[in-house]
mmCIF file as gemmi writes it, N, C-alpha and C atoms, coordinates in Angstrom:
data_model
loop_
_atom_site.group_PDB
_atom_site.id
_atom_site.type_symbol
_atom_site.label_atom_id
_atom_site.label_alt_id
_atom_site.label_comp_id
_atom_site.label_asym_id
_atom_site.label_entity_id
_atom_site.label_seq_id
_atom_site.pdbx_PDB_ins_code
_atom_site.Cartn_x
_atom_site.Cartn_y
_atom_site.Cartn_z
_atom_site.occupancy
_atom_site.B_iso_or_equiv
_atom_site.pdbx_formal_charge
_atom_site.auth_seq_id
_atom_site.auth_asym_id
_atom_site.pdbx_PDB_model_num
ATOM 1 N N . UNK Axp A 1 ? 0.805 -1.325 -0.131 1 0 ? 1 A 1
ATOM 2 C CA . UNK Axp A 1 ? 0.068 -0.1 -0.01 1 0 ? 1 A 1
ATOM 3 C C . UNK Axp A 1 ? 0.977 1.233 -0.063 1 0 ? 1 A 1
ATOM 4 N N . UNK Axp A 2 ? 0.33 2.231 -0.646 1 0 ? 2 A 1
ATOM 5 C CA . UNK Axp A 2 ? 1.209 3.421 -0.938 1 0 ? 2 A 1
ATOM 6 C C . UNK Axp A 2 ? 1.065 4.319 0.424 1 0 ? 2 A 1
ATOM 7 N N . UNK Axp A 3 ? 2.281 4.768 0.836 1 0 ? 3 A 1
ATOM 8 C CA . UNK Axp A 3 ? 2.18 5.633 2.049 1 0 ? 3 A 1
ATOM 9 C C . UNK Axp A 3 ? 1.606 7.15 1.731 1 0 ? 3 A 1
ATOM 10 N N . UNK Axp A 4 ? 0.735 7.631 2.718 1 0 ? 4 A 1
ATOM 11 C CA . UNK Axp A 4 ? 0.017 8.899 2.487 1 0 ? 4 A 1
ATOM 12 C C . UNK Axp A 4 ? 1.129 9.89 3.003 1 0 ? 4 A 1
ATOM 13 N N . UNK Axp A 5 ? 1.601 10.796 2.122 1 0 ? 5 A 1
ATOM 14 C CA . UNK Axp A 5 ? 2.388 11.985 2.628 1 0 ? 5 A 1
ATOM 15 C C . UNK Axp A 5 ? 1.965 12.692 3.674 1 0 ? 5 A 1
ATOM 16 N N . UNK Axp A 6 ? 0.569 13.047 3.717 1 0 ? 6 A 1
ATOM 17 C CA . UNK Axp A 6 ? 0.266 13.911 4.771 1 0 ? 6 A 1
ATOM 18 C C . UNK Axp A 6 ? -0.04 12.959 6.118 1 0 ? 6 A 1
ATOM 19 N N . UNK Axp A 7 ? -0.361 11.804 6.084 1 0 ? 7 A 1
ATOM 20 C CA . UNK Axp A 7 ? -0.421 10.999 7.338 1 0 ? 7 A 1
ATOM 21 C C . UNK Axp A 7 ? 1.204 10.77 7.52 1 0 ? 7 A 1
ATOM 22 N N . UNK Axp A 8 ? 2.172 10.633 6.909 1 0 ? 8 A 1
ATOM 23 C CA . UNK Axp A 8 ? 3.266 10.808 7.49 1 0 ? 8 A 1
ATOM 24 C C . UNK Axp A 8 ? 3.904 11.782 7.947 1 0 ? 8 A 1
ATOM 25 N N . UNK Axp A 9 ? 3.478 12.856 7.581 1 0 ? 9 A 1
ATOM 26 C CA . UNK Axp A 9 ? 3.761 14.098 8.135 1 0 ? 9 A 1
ATOM 27 C C . UNK Axp A 9 ? 3.32 14.422 9.567 1 0 ? 9 A 1
ATOM 28 N N . UNK Axp A 10 ? 1.935 13.865 9.703 1 0 ? 10 A 1
ATOM 29 C CA . UNK Axp A 10 ? 1.398 14.125 10.693 1 0 ? 10 A 1
ATOM 30 C C . UNK Axp A 10 ? 2.028 13.402 11.741 1 0 ? 10 A 1
ATOM 31 N N . UNK Axp A 11 ? 2.377 12.131 11.647 1 0 ? 11 A 1
ATOM 32 C CA . UNK Axp A 11 ? 2.982 11.006 12.579 1 0 ? 11 A 1
ATOM 33 C C . UNK Axp A 11 ? 4.252 11.746 12.982 1 0 ? 11 A 1
ATOM 34 N N . UNK Axp A 12 ? 5.037 12.278 11.957 1 0 ? 12 A 1
ATOM 35 C CA . UNK Axp A 12 ? 6.413 12.818 12.355 1 0 ? 12 A 1
ATOM 36 C C . UNK Axp A 12 ? 6.3 13.979 13.34 1 0 ? 12 A 1
ATOM 37 N N . UNK Axp A 13 ? 5.237 14.764 13.159 1 0 ? 13 A 1
ATOM 38 C CA . UNK Axp A 13 ? 4.888 15.949 13.974 1 0 ? 13 A 1
ATOM 39 C C . UNK Axp A 13 ? 4.66 15.463 15.346 1 0 ? 13 A 1
ATOM 40 N N . UNK Axp A 14 ? 3.468 14.615 15.456 1 0 ? 14 A 1
ATOM 41 C CA . UNK Axp A 14 ? 3.315 13.949 16.469 1 0 ? 14 A 1
ATOM 42 C C . UNK Axp A 14 ? 4.259 13.436 17.419 1 0 ? 14 A 1
ATOM 43 N N . UNK Axp A 15 ? 5.399 12.342 16.634 1 0 ? 15 A 1
ATOM 44 C CA . UNK Axp A 15 ? 6.648 12.093 17.469 1 0 ? 15 A 1
ATOM 45 C C . UNK Axp A 15 ? 7.294 13.134 17.898 1 0 ? 15 A 1
ATOM 46 N N . UNK Axp A 16 ? 7.495 14.093 17.109 1 0 ? 16 A 1
ATOM 47 C CA . UNK Axp A 16 ? 8.397 15.442 17.533 1 0 ? 16 A 1
ATOM 48 C C . UNK Axp A 16 ? 8.008 16.031 18.986 1 0 ? 16 A 1
ATOM 49 N N . UNK Axp A 17 ? 6.616 16.365 18.761 1 0 ? 17 A 1
ATOM 50 C CA . UNK Axp A 17 ? 6.078 16.859 19.939 1 0 ? 17 A 1
ATOM 51 C C . UNK Axp A 17 ? 6.182 15.921 21.297 1 0 ? 17 A 1
ATOM 52 N N . UNK Axp A 18 ? 5.784 14.558 21.329 1 0 ? 18 A 1
ATOM 53 C CA . UNK Axp A 18 ? 5.95 13.689 22.236 1 0 ? 18 A 1
ATOM 54 C C . UNK Axp A 18 ? 7.427 13.685 22.451 1 0 ? 18 A 1
ATOM 55 N N . UNK Axp A 19 ? 8.38 13.717 21.663 1 0 ? 19 A 1
ATOM 56 C CA . UNK Axp A 19 ? 9.677 13.816 22.208 1 0 ? 19 A 1
ATOM 57 C C . UNK Axp A 19 ? 9.991 14.758 23.298 1 0 ? 19 A 1
ATOM 58 N N . UNK Axp A 20 ? 9.549 16.124 22.877 1 0 ? 20 A 1
ATOM 59 C CA . UNK Axp A 20 ? 9.825 17.173 23.488 1 0 ? 20 A 1
ATOM 60 C C . UNK Axp A 20 ? 9.323 17.283 25.065 1 0 ? 20 A 1
ATOM 61 N N . UNK Axp A 21 ? 8.511 16.139 25.153 1 0 ? 21 A 1
ATOM 62 C CA . UNK Axp A 21 ? 8.119 16.138 26.543 1 0 ? 21 A 1
ATOM 63 C C . UNK Axp A 21 ? 8.316 14.445 27.059 1 0 ? 21 A 1
ATOM 64 N N . UNK Axp A 22 ? 9.398 13.966 26.28 1 0 ? 22 A 1
ATOM 65 C CA . UNK Axp A 22 ? 9.938 12.683 26.683 1 0 ? 22 A 1
ATOM 66 C C . UNK Axp A 22 ? 8.662 11.622 26.897 1 0 ? 22 A 1
ATOM 67 N N . UNK Axp A 23 ? 7.912 11.791 26.073 1 0 ? 23 A 1
ATOM 68 C CA . UNK Axp A 23 ? 6.706 10.738 25.897 1 0 ? 23 A 1
ATOM 69 C C . UNK Axp A 23 ? 6.112 10.669 27.129 1 0 ? 23 A 1
ATOM 70 N N . UNK Axp A 24 ? 6.026 11.77 27.801 1 0 ? 24 A 1
ATOM 71 C CA . UNK Axp A 24 ? 5.092 11.447 28.991 1 0 ? 24 A 1
ATOM 72 C C . UNK Axp A 24 ? 3.69 12.264 28.806 1 0 ? 24 A 1
ATOM 73 N N . UNK Axp A 25 ? 3.087 11.221 28.762 1 0 ? 25 A 1
ATOM 74 C CA . UNK Axp A 25 ? 1.58 11.484 28.757 1 0 ? 25 A 1
ATOM 75 C C . UNK Axp A 25 ? 0.984 12.744 29.478 1 0 ? 25 A 1
ATOM 76 N N . UNK Axp A 26 ? 1.388 12.683 30.706 1 0 ? 26 A 1
ATOM 77 C CA . UNK Axp A 26 ? 0.786 13.614 31.791 1 0 ? 26 A 1
ATOM 78 C C . UNK Axp A 26 ? 1.339 15.037 31.049 1 0 ? 26 A 1
ATOM 79 N N . UNK Axp A 27 ? 2.733 15.4 31.001 1 0 ? 27 A 1
ATOM 80 C CA . UNK Axp A 27 ? 3.073 16.414 30.5 1 0 ? 27 A 1
ATOM 81 C C . UNK Axp A 27 ? 2.53 16.816 29.217 1 0 ? 27 A 1
ATOM 82 N N . UNK Axp A 28 ? 2.399 15.998 28.312 1 0 ? 28 A 1
ATOM 83 C CA . UNK Axp A 28 ? 1.578 16.351 26.935 1 0 ? 28 A 1
ATOM 84 C C . UNK Axp A 28 ? 0.111 16.812 27.349 1 0 ? 28 A 1
ATOM 85 N N . UNK Axp A 29 ? -0.519 16.221 28.169 1 0 ? 29 A 1
ATOM 86 C CA . UNK Axp A 29 ? -1.88 16.65 28.489 1 0 ? 29 A 1
ATOM 87 C C . UNK Axp A 29 ? -1.695 18.038 29.071 1 0 ? 29 A 1
ATOM 88 N N . UNK Axp A 30 ? -0.714 18.19 30.004 1 0 ? 30 A 1
ATOM 89 C CA . UNK Axp A 30 ? -0.803 19.562 30.662 1 0 ? 30 A 1
ATOM 90 C C . UNK Axp A 30 ? -0.526 20.756 29.555 1 0 ? 30 A 1
ATOM 91 N N . UNK Axp A 31 ? 0.537 20.172 28.854 1 0 ? 31 A 1
ATOM 92 C CA . UNK Axp A 31 ? 1.04 21.216 27.737 1 0 ? 31 A 1
ATOM 93 C C . UNK Axp A 31 ? -0.327 21.62 26.916 1 0 ? 31 A 1
ATOM 94 N N . UNK Axp A 32 ? -1.12 20.718 26.438 1 0 ? 32 A 1
ATOM 95 C CA . UNK Axp A 32 ? -2.339 20.923 25.367 1 0 ? 32 A 1
ATOM 96 C C . UNK Axp A 32 ? -3.305 21.512 26.363 1 0 ? 32 A 1
ATOM 97 N N . UNK Axp A 33 ? -3.444 21.364 27.784 1 0 ? 33 A 1
ATOM 98 C CA . UNK Axp A 33 ? -4.32 22.37 28.453 1 0 ? 33 A 1
ATOM 99 C C . UNK Axp A 33 ? -4.092 23.595 28.533 1 0 ? 33 A 1
ATOM 100 N N . UNK Axp A 34 ? -2.714 23.841 28.767 1 0 ? 34 A 1
ATOM 101 C CA . UNK Axp A 34 ? -2.218 25.217 28.748 1 0 ? 34 A 1
ATOM 102 C C . UNK Axp A 34 ? -2.572 25.938 27.491 1 0 ? 34 A 1
ATOM 103 N N . UNK Axp A 35 ? -2.139 25.418 26.43 1 0 ? 35 A 1
ATOM 104 C CA . UNK Axp A 35 ? -2.543 25.942 25.013 1 0 ? 35 A 1
ATOM 105 C C . UNK Axp A 35 ? -4.072 26.061 24.956 1 0 ? 35 A 1
ATOM 106 N N . UNK Axp A 36 ? -4.884 25.325 25.235 1 0 ? 36 A 1
ATOM 107 C CA . UNK Axp A 36 ? -6.288 25.22 25.563 1 0 ? 36 A 1
ATOM 108 C C . UNK Axp A 36 ? -6.7 26.584 26.171 1 0 ? 36 A 1
ATOM 109 N N . UNK Axp A 37 ? -6.288 26.984 27.449 1 0 ? 37 A 1
ATOM 110 C CA . UNK Axp A 37 ? -6.476 28.093 28.3 1 0 ? 37 A 1
ATOM 111 C C . UNK Axp A 37 ? -5.984 29.123 27.558 1 0 ? 37 A 1
ATOM 112 N N . UNK Axp A 38 ? -4.931 29.248 27.052 1 0 ? 38 A 1
ATOM 113 C CA . UNK Axp A 38 ? -4.276 30.623 26.223 1 0 ? 38 A 1
ATOM 114 C C . UNK Axp A 38 ? -5.118 30.915 25.161 1 0 ? 38 A 1
ATOM 115 N N . UNK Axp A 39 ? -5.67 30.071 24.377 1 0 ? 39 A 1
ATOM 116 C CA . UNK Axp A 39 ? -6.287 30.117 23.106 1 0 ? 39 A 1
ATOM 117 C C . UNK Axp A 39 ? -7.862 30.789 23.481 1 0 ? 39 A 1
ATOM 118 N N . UNK Axp A 40 ? -8.405 30.16 24.8 1 0 ? 40 A 1
ATOM 119 C CA . UNK Axp A 40 ? -9.803 30.469 24.85 1 0 ? 40 A 1
ATOM 120 C C . UNK Axp A 40 ? -10.519 29.54 24.178 1 0 ? 40 A 1
ATOM 121 N N . UNK Axp A 41 ? -10.321 28.836 23.442 1 0 ? 41 A 1
ATOM 122 C CA . UNK Axp A 41 ? -11.009 27.75 22.672 1 0 ? 41 A 1
ATOM 123 C C . UNK Axp A 41 ? -11.222 26.398 23.624 1 0 ? 41 A 1
ATOM 124 N N . UNK Axp A 42 ? -12.014 25.838 23.385 1 0 ? 42 A 1
ATOM 125 C CA . UNK Axp A 42 ? -12.427 24.521 23.767 1 0 ? 42 A 1
ATOM 126 C C . UNK Axp A 42 ? -11.961 23.421 22.736 1 0 ? 42 A 1
ATOM 127 N N . UNK Axp A 43 ? -10.886 22.786 22.819 1 0 ? 43 A 1
ATOM 128 C CA . UNK Axp A 43 ? -10.708 21.843 21.983 1 0 ? 43 A 1
ATOM 129 C C . UNK Axp A 43 ? -11.432 20.742 21.913 1 0 ? 43 A 1
ATOM 130 N N . UNK Axp A 44 ? -11.51 20.008 23.021 1 0 ? 44 A 1
ATOM 131 C CA . UNK Axp A 44 ? -12.613 18.732 23.112 1 0 ? 44 A 1
ATOM 132 C C . UNK Axp A 44 ? -13.094 18.718 24.34 1 0 ? 44 A 1
ATOM 133 N N . UNK Axp A 45 ? -14.371 18.536 24.559 1 0 ? 45 A 1
ATOM 134 C CA . UNK Axp A 45 ? -15.055 18.353 25.89 1 0 ? 45 A 1
ATOM 135 C C . UNK Axp A 45 ? -16.206 17.342 25.671 1 0 ? 45 A 1
ATOM 136 N N . UNK Axp A 46 ? -15.857 16.306 26.539 1 0 ? 46 A 1
ATOM 137 C CA . UNK Axp A 46 ? -16.922 15.222 26.52 1 0 ? 46 A 1
ATOM 138 C C . UNK Axp A 46 ? -17.607 15.255 27.891 1 0 ? 46 A 1
ATOM 139 N N . UNK Axp A 47 ? -18.77 15.526 28.029 1 0 ? 47 A 1
ATOM 140 C CA . UNK Axp A 47 ? -19.397 15.477 29.145 1 0 ? 47 A 1
ATOM 141 C C . UNK Axp A 47 ? -19.533 13.99 29.877 1 0 ? 47 A 1
ATOM 142 N N . UNK Axp A 48 ? -20.021 13.838 30.864 1 0 ? 48 A 1
ATOM 143 C CA . UNK Axp A 48 ? -20.226 12.589 31.301 1 0 ? 48 A 1
ATOM 144 C C . UNK Axp A 48 ? -21.356 11.799 30.804 1 0 ? 48 A 1
ATOM 145 N N . UNK Axp A 49 ? -21.251 10.676 30.472 1 0 ? 49 A 1
ATOM 146 C CA . UNK Axp A 49 ? -22.247 9.851 30.118 1 0 ? 49 A 1
ATOM 147 C C . UNK Axp A 49 ? -23.29 9.705 31.161 1 0 ? 49 A 1
ATOM 148 N N . UNK Axp A 50 ? -24.675 9.872 30.592 1 0 ? 50 A 1
ATOM 149 C CA . UNK Axp A 50 ? -25.676 9.918 31.519 1 0 ? 50 A 1
ATOM 150 C C . UNK Axp A 50 ? -26.203 8.074 31.502 1 0 ? 50 A 1
ATOM 151 N N . UNK Axp A 51 ? -26.667 7.74 32.649 1 0 ? 51 A 1
ATOM 152 C CA . UNK Axp A 51 ? -27.024 6.657 32.95 1 0 ? 51 A 1
ATOM 153 C C . UNK Axp A 51 ? -28.5 6.368 32.819 1 0 ? 51 A 1
ATOM 154 N N . UNK Axp A 52 ? -29.18 5.7 31.987 1 0 ? 52 A 1
ATOM 155 C CA . UNK Axp A 52 ? -30.561 6.142 31.951 1 0 ? 52 A 1
ATOM 156 C C . UNK Axp A 52 ? -31.31 5.001 33.121 1 0 ? 52 A 1
ATOM 157 N N . UNK Axp A 53 ? -30.892 3.799 33.404 1 0 ? 53 A 1
ATOM 158 C CA . UNK Axp A 53 ? -31.031 3.169 34.3 1 0 ? 53 A 1
ATOM 159 C C . UNK Axp A 53 ? -30.169 2.769 35.331 1 0 ? 53 A 1
ATOM 160 N N . UNK Axp A 54 ? -30.225 2.174 36.764 1 0 ? 54 A 1
ATOM 161 C CA . UNK Axp A 54 ? -29.029 1.691 37.562 1 0 ? 54 A 1
ATOM 162 C C . UNK Axp A 54 ? -28.742 0.361 36.964 1 0 ? 54 A 1
ATOM 163 N N . UNK Axp A 55 ? -27.391 0.251 37.114 1 0 ? 55 A 1
ATOM 164 C CA . UNK Axp A 55 ? -26.713 -0.903 36.593 1 0 ? 55 A 1
ATOM 165 C C . UNK Axp A 55 ? -27.127 -2.14 37.481 1 0 ? 55 A 1
ATOM 166 N N . UNK Axp A 56 ? -27.35 -2.15 38.593 1 0 ? 56 A 1
ATOM 167 C CA . UNK Axp A 56 ? -27.547 -2.925 39.636 1 0 ? 56 A 1
ATOM 168 C C . UNK Axp A 56 ? -28.891 -2.648 40.299 1 0 ? 56 A 1
ATOM 169 N N . UNK Axp A 57 ? -29.935 -3.702 40.44 1 0 ? 57 A 1
ATOM 170 C CA . UNK Axp A 57 ? -30.894 -3.391 41.429 1 0 ? 57 A 1
ATOM 171 C C . UNK Axp A 57 ? -30.83 -3.276 42.776 1 0 ? 57 A 1
ATOM 172 N N . UNK Axp A 58 ? -31.4 -2.522 43.17 1 0 ? 58 A 1
ATOM 173 C CA . UNK Axp A 58 ? -31.172 -2.384 44.742 1 0 ? 58 A 1
ATOM 174 C C . UNK Axp A 58 ? -32.272 -3.363 45.525 1 0 ? 58 A 1
ATOM 175 N N . UNK Axp A 59 ? -31.766 -3.978 46.697 1 0 ? 59 A 1
ATOM 176 C CA . UNK Axp A 59 ? -32.688 -4.891 47.328 1 0 ? 59 A 1
ATOM 177 C C . UNK Axp A 59 ? -33.671 -4.069 48.429 1 0 ? 59 A 1
């Protein structure tokens, strides 16, 4: 299968950014949250999932 140059560039960029933070997920998350605060935009917000009925019946 032919490699898509755009996908390859995205993967290189992702790896470069992750390397800047020693591939530390917590540090990456903090970095992106700081960028979000500075921009004033909400990048991703997933509210809690609503449960329609209890999983277990109470006795």
